[in-house]
N, C-alpha and C positions, 0 to 999 in steps of 0.2 A: 606368691603371695603379694609381691610388690605391685603387680599389675592390678589386683584387686583393691589394695590400699590406695592406689592412684585414682582409681575410678571412684572410690569413696571420698577421697580428698577434693576431686572435682565436684562431686555432689554436695559436699559441704560448702564449697565456694558459691555454688548457685542457690544454696538453701534447701536442697531437696533431701539431704542426708543429715541425720542428727549429729550433733557435735559430740565427738568422742575421738580419741586418738585413732587416726586411720589404721595403723598397724594393729591396734588391739581389736578394732571392729572387723578388720579383715580376718584376724585369727579366729575370732568367734563364729564368723559366717563359715569360714572353711572347716573349722572343727565340727560345727553342727552338721555340715554337709557330708563330711567324710565318715563320720561316726555311725551313720545310718546303716552302713554295710555290716556293722557288728551285731546289730539286733533285728534288722529287718527280716520278716518271715512272710514270703510270698503267699503261703497258705493260710494267712491269718486274715484274710478279707480285703486287703488293699493291693492294688498292682503296683508295680514299681514306678509306673508313670504317674499314678496318683500320688505316691509318696514323694517323687520328685517335684510335683507341682506343690504339694504342701510345703516342702522344704523352701522351695523358691518364694512362696508366699510369706513365710515367716522371716526369711532373710530380707525381703524387701519391705514388708509392712509390720513386722514385729508380731506380738500376740494381742495387741489391743483391738478390741472390736470397735468398729467405727460405723454407725454410732454405737455408744456403749450398749451392751446387752442388758435387758432388764433383770433385776435379781429376784 
């Protein structure tokens, strides 16, 4: 976990990562990533590769649409 927190802290220094305690953000990302195995169902329409890509996108970009989606 410390390696992830260190990468986050470096990103915070250069302004590319949001301000939040690095250890907390690292735990959130790691928790999200590791919990997928509890509920992922390969027969439900997504491949493991697609799910891994979605997890990476959310970890890097969050869930905000850019530009915002029309309502």
